[in-house]
C-alpha positions as CSV (number, residue, x, y, z in Angstrom):
1,M,123.1,79.1,97.4
2,T,122.5,82.1,95.1
3,T,123.6,85.6,95.7
4,P,121.3,87.4,98.3
5,T,118.7,89.6,96.7
6,R,119.6,93.3,96.6
7,S,116.2,94.9,96.8
8,I,115.3,97.9,99.0
9,L,114.0,95.4,101.5
10,S,116.8,92.9,101.4
11,Y,120.3,93.0,102.9
12,N,123.3,93.1,100.7
13,H,125.6,90.3,101.7
14,Y,128.1,92.3,103.7
15,F,125.5,94.3,105.6
16,F,123.4,91.3,106.2
17,R,126.1,89.2,107.8
18,R,127.1,92.0,110.2
19,I,123.5,92.8,111.2
20,F,122.5,89.1,111.4
21,D,125.4,88.0,113.6
22,H,124.8,91.0,115.9
23,V,121.0,91.0,116.2
24,I,119.6,87.7,115.2
25,N,122.1,85.1,116.2
26,K,123.2,86.8,119.4
27,K,119.6,87.0,120.7
28,N,120.4,90.3,122.5
29,K,117.6,90.9,125.0
30,N,117.8,94.6,124.3
31,T,117.2,94.5,120.6
32,I,114.0,95.1,118.9
33,L,114.1,91.6,117.5
34,R,114.0,89.8,120.8
35,S,111.7,86.9,120.6
36,I,109.0,87.5,123.2
37,S,107.8,83.9,122.8
38,S,111.1,82.2,123.3
39,T,110.9,82.9,127.0
40,S,107.9,80.8,127.6
41,V,108.2,77.8,125.3
42,I,110.5,74.8,124.9
43,R,113.5,76.1,122.8
44,N,114.2,73.0,120.6
45,G,111.4,73.1,118.0
46,G,110.6,74.5,114.6
47,E,114.3,74.3,113.8
48,L,113.8,74.1,110.1
49,A,113.3,77.8,110.0
50,E,116.9,78.3,111.6
51,R,118.7,76.4,108.8
52,C,119.3,79.2,106.3
53,N,119.2,83.0,106.5
54,Q,120.7,84.1,103.2
55,H,117.5,85.7,101.8
56,V,115.8,87.6,104.7
57,I,113.3,90.4,103.9
58,S,113.1,93.3,106.4
59,S,110.4,95.9,106.8
60,P,110.6,99.3,105.0
61,F,108.6,100.8,107.8
62,P,110.3,102.6,110.7
63,S,111.2,100.5,113.6
64,F,110.1,101.1,117.3
65,P,112.3,100.9,120.5
66,E,111.2,98.0,122.7
67,K,110.1,100.4,125.5
68,S,107.3,101.7,123.3
69,W,105.4,98.5,123.6
70,D,106.4,97.6,127.1
71,V,103.0,98.7,128.3
72,P,100.0,96.6,129.4
73,T,97.6,96.6,126.4
74,C,94.6,97.9,128.3
75,D,96.6,100.7,129.9
76,F,97.9,101.6,126.4
77,I,94.5,101.8,124.9
78,M,92.7,103.6,127.7
79,S,95.5,106.2,128.3
80,N,95.2,107.3,124.7
81,W,91.7,108.3,125.3
82,K,93.1,111.1,127.4
83,K,95.0,112.7,124.4
84,H,92.2,113.9,122.2
85,G,90.3,116.3,124.5
86,G,86.8,116.6,125.6
87,V,85.7,116.8,129.2
88,I,84.3,113.7,131.0
89,N,80.5,113.7,131.0
90,E,79.5,115.4,134.3
91,N,76.6,113.0,134.6
92,A,78.8,109.9,134.5
93,T,78.4,107.6,137.4
94,T,82.0,107.4,138.4
95,T,84.8,109.9,138.3
96,P,87.9,109.0,136.3
97,I,91.2,108.7,138.2
98,P,94.3,110.6,136.9
99,T,96.9,108.3,135.4
100,E,100.6,108.3,135.5
101,S,100.7,109.8,132.0
102,G,101.1,113.2,133.4
103,I,97.8,114.2,131.6
104,D,94.8,115.3,133.6
105,G,92.7,112.3,134.1
106,N,89.5,114.4,133.5
107,I,90.6,115.1,129.9
108,L,88.7,112.3,128.1
109,L,86.8,111.7,125.0
110,S,83.4,112.3,126.4
111,D,80.4,112.4,124.2
112,E,82.3,111.2,121.1
113,L,80.8,108.0,119.7
114,A,82.9,104.8,120.4
115,I,80.7,102.2,118.9
116,F,77.4,101.8,117.1
117,D,75.5,98.6,116.5
118,G,73.4,98.7,113.4
119,S,71.6,95.5,114.3
120,T,70.1,96.8,117.6
121,G,70.6,100.6,117.3
122,M,72.7,100.5,120.6
123,K,75.7,102.8,121.0
124,R,78.3,103.8,123.5
125,T,80.5,106.9,124.0
126,F,84.1,106.8,125.2
127,T,82.8,108.0,128.6
128,D,80.6,104.9,128.6
129,H,83.5,102.7,127.7
130,Y,85.7,104.3,130.4
131,N,83.3,104.1,133.2
132,S,82.0,100.6,132.3
133,T,85.6,99.2,132.0
134,R,86.5,100.5,135.5
135,G,83.3,99.1,137.1
136,I,83.5,95.7,135.4
137,A,87.1,95.4,136.5
138,G,86.3,96.1,140.1
139,S,83.6,93.4,140.1
140,L,85.7,90.8,138.4
141,K,88.5,91.3,140.9
142,Y,86.8,91.9,144.2
143,D,83.5,89.9,143.7
144,M,84.7,87.0,141.5
145,G,88.3,86.6,142.4
146,V,89.7,87.2,138.9
147,D,93.4,87.8,139.0
148,E,96.5,87.2,137.0
149,N,96.1,83.5,137.0
150,S,92.5,83.6,135.8
151,C,90.8,83.4,132.4
152,V,87.4,84.8,131.4
153,C,85.5,83.5,128.5
154,L,83.4,85.9,126.4
155,F,80.7,84.2,124.4
156,A,78.9,87.0,122.6
157,P,78.3,88.7,119.2
158,N,79.6,92.3,118.6
159,H,77.8,93.8,121.6
160,V,78.6,97.4,122.4
161,D,80.1,96.4,125.7
162,Y,82.5,93.9,124.1
163,M,85.5,96.2,124.4
164,P,84.9,97.3,128.1
165,V,84.7,93.6,129.0
166,T,87.9,92.8,127.2
167,L,89.8,95.8,128.7
168,A,88.4,95.0,132.2
169,V,89.7,91.5,132.1
170,G,93.1,92.8,131.1
171,L,93.1,95.3,134.0
172,C,92.8,92.4,136.4
173,G,95.8,90.8,134.9
174,A,93.7,87.9,133.5
175,K,93.4,86.3,130.1
176,I,90.4,86.7,127.9
177,T,89.2,83.9,125.5
178,P,86.7,85.2,122.9
179,V,84.4,82.5,121.5
180,N,82.2,82.3,118.4
181,P,78.6,83.0,119.6
182,L,77.4,80.3,117.1
183,Y,79.2,77.5,119.0
184,K,77.1,74.6,120.2
185,A,77.4,73.5,123.9
186,N,80.1,70.8,123.2
187,E,82.2,73.3,121.3
188,L,81.9,75.9,124.0
189,L,82.7,73.3,126.6
190,N,86.0,72.4,124.9
191,V,87.1,76.1,125.0
192,L,86.0,76.6,128.7
193,D,88.0,73.6,129.9
194,G,90.9,74.2,127.5
195,S,91.2,77.8,128.7
196,R,90.3,76.9,132.4
197,S,87.9,79.8,132.4
198,T,86.4,80.6,135.8
199,V,84.0,83.3,134.5
200,L,81.7,83.0,131.5
201,I,80.1,86.1,130.1
202,A,77.4,85.3,127.6
203,H,75.0,87.1,125.5
204,K,71.3,86.6,126.3
205,D,70.7,85.0,123.0
206,N,73.3,82.3,123.8
207,L,72.3,81.7,127.3
208,D,70.8,78.2,127.0
209,I,74.0,76.9,125.4
210,A,76.2,78.9,127.9
211,V,74.4,77.6,131.0
212,K,74.6,73.9,129.6
213,A,78.3,74.2,128.9
214,A,79.0,75.9,132.2
215,A,77.2,73.2,134.1
216,D,79.5,70.6,132.5
217,S,82.7,72.6,132.9
218,K,85.3,71.7,135.5
219,Y,86.3,75.4,136.0
220,V,83.4,77.9,135.5
221,K,82.2,79.4,138.8
222,H,80.3,82.6,137.6
223,V,78.0,83.3,134.6
224,L,77.2,86.8,133.6
225,V,74.6,87.8,131.1
226,M,75.0,90.5,128.5
227,T,71.5,92.0,127.8
228,E,70.2,94.8,125.6
229,N,68.6,98.1,126.6
230,G,68.4,97.4,130.3
231,E,66.7,94.1,130.1
232,A,66.8,91.9,133.3
233,A,68.9,88.8,133.4
234,Q,67.5,85.3,133.9
235,D,66.8,84.5,137.5
236,G,69.8,83.5,139.5
237,L,72.2,85.0,137.0
238,D,74.0,88.4,137.3
239,N,73.5,91.0,134.7
240,L,76.6,92.6,133.2
241,E,74.8,96.0,133.4
242,S,74.5,95.7,137.2
243,I,78.3,95.5,137.8
244,K,79.3,98.5,135.7
245,T,79.0,100.9,138.6
246,H,81.1,98.9,141.1
247,N,82.4,101.1,143.9
248,Q,85.9,99.7,143.7
249,G,86.6,100.3,140.0
250,F,90.0,101.0,138.8
251,D,91.8,101.9,135.5
252,K,95.4,100.7,135.7
253,T,96.8,97.2,135.8
254,S,99.3,98.4,138.4
255,D,96.3,98.6,140.8
256,C,96.2,94.9,140.5
257,F,99.7,93.5,139.8
258,Q,103.0,94.4,138.1
259,C,102.6,93.1,134.6
260,Q,105.6,91.7,132.8
261,T,104.2,92.6,129.4
262,N,106.4,90.3,127.3
263,T,105.7,87.1,129.3
264,H,102.2,87.7,130.7
265,P,99.4,86.4,128.4
266,Y,96.3,88.5,127.8
267,L,94.5,87.2,124.8
268,L,93.8,83.5,124.4
269,P,92.0,82.9,121.1
270,F,91.6,79.2,120.1
271,S,93.2,78.5,116.7
272,S,94.0,75.4,114.7
273,G,97.4,76.7,114.0
274,T,99.1,74.9,111.1
275,T,97.4,71.5,111.8
276,G,95.3,69.7,114.4
277,K,92.5,70.6,116.7
278,P,92.0,74.2,118.0
279,K,94.6,75.3,120.6
280,G,94.8,78.3,122.9
281,V,97.2,80.9,121.3
282,A,98.9,82.6,124.2
283,I,99.3,86.3,123.1
284,S,101.1,88.7,125.5
285,H,100.3,92.3,126.3
286,A,103.5,93.3,124.5
287,N,102.5,91.2,121.4
288,L,99.3,93.1,121.2
289,T,100.7,96.6,122.0
290,V,103.4,96.3,119.4
291,N,100.9,95.0,116.7
292,L,98.8,98.1,117.3
293,L,101.8,100.3,116.7
294,Q,102.8,98.3,113.7
295,L,99.3,98.8,112.2
296,H,99.3,102.5,113.0
297,E,102.7,103.1,111.4
298,V,101.1,102.1,108.0
299,E,97.5,103.3,108.5
300,K,97.7,106.4,110.6
301,V,93.8,106.6,110.7
302,G,92.6,110.0,111.7
303,F,90.7,110.7,114.9
304,Q,86.9,110.2,114.4
305,D,87.4,109.1,110.7
306,G,84.9,106.4,111.3
307,L,85.3,102.7,110.6
308,F,82.7,100.2,109.3
309,S,83.6,96.7,110.4
310,P,81.1,93.9,110.5
311,L,83.9,91.5,111.4
312,P,83.1,89.4,114.5
313,F,85.1,90.6,117.6
314,F,85.8,87.0,118.7
315,H,88.0,86.7,115.5
316,I,91.4,88.3,116.0
317,Y,91.1,90.4,112.9
318,G,87.9,92.0,114.3
319,M,89.2,92.1,117.9
320,V,92.6,93.7,117.4
321,V,92.6,95.4,114.0
322,S,89.0,96.8,114.1
323,A,87.9,97.0,117.8
324,M,91.2,97.5,119.8
325,Y,92.7,99.8,117.2
326,S,89.5,102.0,116.9
327,S,89.3,102.2,120.7
328,W,92.9,103.3,121.0
329,I,92.9,106.0,118.4
330,G,89.4,107.3,119.3
331,N,87.7,106.3,116.1
332,P,84.0,105.3,116.1
333,I,83.3,101.8,114.8
334,Y,80.0,101.0,113.1
335,T,79.4,97.2,113.4
336,M,76.6,94.5,113.5
337,S,75.8,92.2,116.3
338,G,73.3,90.3,114.3
339,R,73.7,88.1,111.2
340,F,75.6,89.8,108.5
341,D,73.1,91.7,106.3
342,F,74.7,93.0,103.0
343,E,72.0,95.7,102.4
344,L,72.2,96.8,106.0
345,M,75.9,97.3,105.5
346,L,75.2,99.6,102.5
347,E,72.6,101.5,104.4
348,M,75.0,102.0,107.4
349,I,77.8,103.3,105.1
350,T,75.4,105.7,103.4
351,K,73.9,107.1,106.6
352,Y,77.1,107.3,108.8
353,Q,79.7,108.0,106.1
354,P,82.7,106.2,107.5
355,K,86.0,106.7,105.7
356,N,87.3,103.3,106.3
357,A,86.1,99.7,106.2
358,H,87.5,96.3,107.3
359,L,86.1,93.5,105.3
360,V,86.6,89.9,104.1
361,P,86.7,88.6,100.5
362,P,83.1,87.2,100.4
363,I,81.8,90.8,101.3
364,I,84.2,92.4,98.9
365,L,83.0,90.0,96.1
366,G,79.4,91.3,96.8
367,L,80.6,94.9,96.5
368,A,82.0,93.9,93.1
369,K,78.9,92.1,91.8
370,S,75.7,93.1,93.5
371,P,73.4,95.5,91.8
372,L,72.3,96.7,95.2
373,V,75.6,98.8,95.5
374,D,74.4,101.3,92.8
375,K,71.4,102.2,95.0
376,Y,73.5,103.6,97.8
377,D,75.9,106.4,98.5
378,M,79.4,104.8,99.1
379,S,81.3,107.9,98.4
380,S,82.6,108.4,102.0
381,L,84.7,105.3,101.8
382,E,88.4,106.2,101.2
383,L,89.9,102.8,102.1
384,I,88.9,99.1,102.4
385,I,91.3,96.6,103.9
386,S,90.7,92.9,103.1
387,A,92.2,90.2,105.2
388,A,91.4,86.7,106.8
389,A,91.5,85.0,103.4
390,P,93.1,85.7,100.0
391,L,91.4,88.2,97.7
392,G,91.8,87.8,94.0
393,A,93.4,90.7,92.1
394,E,90.5,90.9,89.7
395,T,88.0,91.4,92.5
396,E,90.3,93.9,94.2
397,I,90.5,96.0,91.1
398,A,86.8,95.7,90.3
399,V,85.8,97.1,93.7
400,R,88.5,99.9,93.5
401,D,87.1,101.0,90.2
402,R,83.5,100.7,91.2
403,L,83.7,102.5,94.5
404,Q,86.6,104.8,93.4
405,C,88.4,104.1,96.8
406,T,91.6,102.4,97.8
407,V,91.3,98.6,98.2
408,K,94.2,96.7,99.6
409,Q,95.1,93.5,101.5
410,A,96.9,92.5,104.7
411,W,97.8,89.1,105.9
412,G,98.1,87.7,109.4
413,M,97.2,84.9,111.8
414,S,96.3,84.5,115.4
415,E,99.8,83.5,116.1
416,L,101.0,86.9,115.0
417,S,98.6,89.0,117.1
418,P,97.5,89.1,114.1
419,I,99.3,91.3,111.5
420,G,102.3,90.0,109.6
421,T,102.1,92.0,106.4
422,I,100.2,95.0,105.1
423,T,100.0,96.9,101.9
424,P,100.9,100.7,102.1
425,S,98.2,102.8,100.4
426,E,100.9,104.8,98.5
427,K,101.9,101.7,96.5
428,I,99.4,98.9,96.0
429,K,100.0,95.8,94.0
430,P,96.7,94.1,93.4
431,G,96.7,90.5,94.7
432,S,99.6,91.2,97.1
433,V,99.2,91.2,100.9
434,G,101.9,93.8,101.1
435,L,105.1,94.2,103.0
436,V,106.2,92.9,106.4
437,V,105.3,95.3,109.2
438,S,107.8,97.3,111.4
439,N,110.3,95.4,113.4
440,T,109.5,92.2,111.5
441,Y,111.4,89.8,109.2
442,G,110.2,87.3,106.7
443,K,111.8,84.6,104.5
444,I,110.5,81.9,102.2
445,L,111.6,78.4,102.8
446,D,111.8,75.3,100.6
447,K,111.0,71.8,102.1
448,D,114.6,71.5,103.3
449,G,114.7,74.8,105.1
450,N,116.7,76.7,102.5
451,S,115.6,80.4,102.2
452,L,114.7,81.4,98.7
453,G,115.1,84.5,96.6
454,P,112.5,86.5,94.8
455,N,109.7,84.9,92.8
456,Q,110.3,81.4,94.3
457,Q,107.4,79.8,96.1
458,G,107.8,78.3,99.6
459,E,106.7,78.4,103.1
460,L,106.7,81.8,104.8
461,A,108.5,82.2,108.2
462,I,108.0,85.3,110.2
463,K,110.1,86.8,113.1
464,G,109.1,89.9,115.2
465,P,107.8,91.0,118.5
466,Q,104.3,90.3,117.6
467,V,104.9,86.4,117.4
468,M,102.9,84.6,120.1
469,M,104.2,83.2,123.3
470,G,103.2,79.7,122.3
471,Y,100.2,77.4,122.4
472,Q,98.8,77.0,126.0
473,D,99.5,73.5,127.4
474,E,100.8,72.3,124.0
475,P,104.6,72.2,124.1
476,Q,104.9,69.9,121.2
477,Q,102.6,71.8,118.9
478,T,104.6,74.9,119.8
479,K,107.9,73.4,119.0
480,D,106.5,72.2,115.6
481,C,106.1,75.8,114.4
482,L,108.3,78.0,116.5
483,S,112.1,78.0,116.4
484,S,114.6,78.6,119.2
485,S,115.2,82.2,118.1
486,G,111.5,83.0,117.4
487,W,111.0,82.2,113.8
488,L,107.3,81.2,113.2
489,L,106.6,78.7,110.5
490,T,103.2,80.0,109.2
491,G,102.0,77.0,107.1
492,D,101.2,79.3,104.3
493,M,102.8,79.3,100.8
494,F,104.0,82.7,99.5
495,Y,106.6,84.2,97.2
496,Y,107.8,87.8,97.2
497,D,108.8,90.0,94.3
498,E,111.9,92.2,93.8
499,D,110.2,95.0,95.9
500,G,109.6,92.7,98.8
501,Y,105.8,92.5,98.3
502,F,104.4,89.2,99.4
503,F,101.8,87.1,97.5
504,M,100.0,84.2,99.1
505,T,99.6,81.1,96.7
506,D,98.5,78.2,98.9
507,R,98.4,76.7,102.3
508,I,100.6,73.9,103.6
509,K,98.5,73.7,106.7
510,E,95.3,71.6,106.5
511,L,93.2,74.4,108.0
512,I,90.0,75.2,106.1
513,K,89.0,78.9,105.7
514,T,85.2,79.3,105.3
515,R,84.2,83.0,105.0
516,G,87.3,83.9,106.9
517,F,86.6,81.4,109.8
518,Q,88.9,78.5,110.6
519,V,87.7,75.0,110.3
520,A,90.0,72.3,111.7
521,P,89.6,69.0,109.7
522,A,90.8,67.0,112.8
523,E,88.0,68.5,115.0
524,L,85.3,67.6,112.5
525,E,86.8,64.2,111.9
526,E,86.7,63.5,115.6
527,L,83.1,64.6,115.8
528,I,82.0,62.6,112.7
529,L,83.6,59.4,114.1
530,G,81.0,59.6,116.9
531,H,78.2,58.9,114.4
532,D,76.8,55.3,114.7
533,D,77.3,54.6,111.0
534,V,80.8,55.9,110.5
535,N,83.9,53.7,110.6
536,D,86.5,56.2,109.4
537,V,86.5,59.7,108.0
538,A,88.7,62.4,106.5
539,V,87.8,66.1,105.9
540,I,89.3,68.3,103.3
541,Q,88.3,71.6,101.7
542,I,86.7,72.2,98.3
543,P,86.9,75.7,96.7
544,D,83.8,77.8,96.6
545,E,83.6,81.3,95.1
546,A,81.3,82.8,97.8
547,S,82.8,81.2,100.9
548,G,86.3,80.7,99.7
549,E,86.3,77.0,100.9
550,L,83.9,74.5,102.2
551,P,84.4,71.3,104.4
552,R,83.9,68.0,102.6
553,A,83.8,64.7,104.4
554,Y,85.1,61.4,102.9
555,I,83.4,58.6,105.0
556,V,84.0,54.9,105.3
557,L,80.7,53.4,106.6
558,K,80.6,50.6,109.1
559,A,80.3,47.1,107.6
560,E,76.7,46.5,108.5
561,E,75.8,49.7,106.7
562,K,77.5,48.5,103.5
563,E,75.9,45.0,103.7
564,E,72.4,46.4,104.0
565,G,72.4,47.6,100.4
566,S,69.7,46.2,98.0
567,T,70.2,44.6,94.6
568,D,68.4,47.6,93.0
569,H,70.9,50.2,92.0
570,D,68.2,53.0,92.2
571,D,67.2,51.8,95.7
572,D,70.9,51.8,96.7
573,K,71.4,55.4,95.5
574,E,68.3,56.6,97.3
575,Q,69.4,54.9,100.5
576,E,72.9,56.4,100.1
577,E,71.5,59.9,99.7
578,K,69.3,59.5,102.8
579,L,72.2,58.3,104.8
580,K,74.2,61.3,103.6
581,K,71.5,63.6,104.6
582,C,71.2,62.0,108.0
583,I,74.9,62.4,108.7
584,Y,74.8,66.0,107.4
585,E,71.9,66.9,109.8
586,W,73.6,65.1,112.7
587,V,76.8,67.2,112.3
588,K,74.7,70.3,111.7
589,E,73.2,69.9,115.1
590,R,76.6,69.9,116.7
591,V,78.6,72.6,115.0
592,A,78.6,76.3,114.1
593,P,77.2,77.0,110.7
594,Y,80.5,77.6,109.0
595,K,81.6,74.1,110.0
596,R,78.7,72.3,108.3
597,L,79.6,69.8,105.6
598,D,78.4,72.0,102.9
599,G,81.1,70.8,100.6
600,G,79.4,67.4,100.5
601,I,79.7,63.9,101.8
602,V,81.4,61.2,99.8
603,F,81.3,57.6,100.7
604,V,84.5,55.7,100.1
605,D,86.1,52.3,100.8
606,S,89.1,53.5,102.6
607,I,90.9,56.6,103.8
608,P,94.5,57.1,102.5
609,K,97.0,56.9,105.4
610,S,100.7,56.7,106.1
611,A,102.4,53.8,107.6
612,S,102.1,55.4,111.0
613,G,98.4,55.9,110.5
614,K,98.3,59.7,109.7
615,I,95.5,60.7,107.3
616,L,97.0,61.7,104.0
617,R,94.6,64.5,103.1
618,R,96.9,65.7,100.5
619,I,95.9,62.6,98.3
620,L,92.2,63.4,98.6
621,R,93.0,67.0,97.7
622,D,95.0,66.0,94.7
623,E,92.2,63.6,93.5
624,L,89.7,66.3,93.9
625,A,91.8,68.8,91.9
626,E,92.1,66.2,89.1
627,Q,88.3,65.6,89.1
628,M,87.6,69.3,88.9
629,K,90.2,69.7,86.0
630,V,88.4,67.0,84.1
631,A,85.0,68.5,84.8
632,K,86.1,71.8,83.2
């Protein structure tokens, strides 16, 4: 082992041993490092991360006492609405109830804008949010039996009532599972049954798919419809609008149950984790509350500064970093519920003048290259945060110079609720995802579990109070990535420099990232094996400038398909292309757009596998890399 790194973010050897022995090894329940997740998972997995703790990077940002995040997330967000002034709208349909905060319950953000949807023109104020949240909570609890053992599935785009629904579910003590509105019925059904959702709330544009999936689900008992501008729901279904004024509304989780914030799950997004098919990531109230505090410690966004975020709220970046954070601090969010439109984004920024934007690399690449940008006034933007996928330093610098605003990166994952690292605006290193956030530790591991010093590449392990509880109903998958004391193996390859700034270089995990969305190879492989002509298949990613990565399928055809080839080479080629198109279209009908095989289909004689039968995707990736190298 080498001498521990002596940077401002690293321990010197003497100090590290004392602190590590007292705080990390002792697992003191009162310390800020207590692993929330370790209380609810089997404690004998992910132990590679426990092997060596010589080089551990700590956060330069101030730490928080545990009591600061021991608050149900929905109470935490809603109570802060009462700190910025503004009297409740006297025409509101319900009267707010005073809270235990000691602040007059009538002191609320009233006519201040909470959210505006550029796709529909719909908007909501904080009074609308407050009253809708109370009413929806009352109906879920008293009419539909939603309680602390329930789960509600939200199948919708960025509707202006997305946050009231989310908070209302939390007030009932239930879990909420947000789902991509582009999912097909079979994909939605997998989530409904995997989460055991009893209530499905779906947007009107997704209703056919929602009704089909709900009919096949073993658990769904109620379907609610999100409409727009007062439209009626389909016959036999309840309209979300009709339950907002429920006469038994409430605004505190304590009206329902006593929430143990560090062991009670609230958010249940489905993620592929480091490998395998999507799994429910159990994220507690405390996980989310502390992550909001961790974000705010770095950002300290001003009240009513304005945020432009087209990020989908079903994605944890959009849900927590954009929607929840903006709701908590009283910041209006400008979003899109429809398909992303680059020019509409430029129009909205020009018209509404937000100071901040949360974006992903493909959009930022457009800001760097599109001539449309010069036609609009982007001068209000002071800060752009990029996350969900790596952003090249050149693109980061190009947008910074073009728009004359701060551009920086953050990194996270669903399993971190989601933020693990973020760049402080005062010191940006282009290409870096920044420093570990408050109350958080990171280390870089080699394949044997040894922790590495600066500028050495390895897998990033993270420990902090934002680490998930575990994967629902997946103890083995949880053990594979989470250690006994709470170190999370991220599956991402990083190195850090002498200042503790982290740089992402690659992914160990097989997850494909397309435009910031997760594509699980195992999920696509299982689907493709259902095609009549497919005998075996492996899916990997190929690089793409616009999308980051695209899924490519390597397919072994069934014997009869191979035997049907003609003696004419041109005819064989034509038949092969027809079959590829047939398989592509078959998959297209069954998956969300970002899961389509836009990286291509390649017919092969066999799929490389280990002796135990595990697909060796690494071999296919290496072969592809060599082909691309030769092609250059």
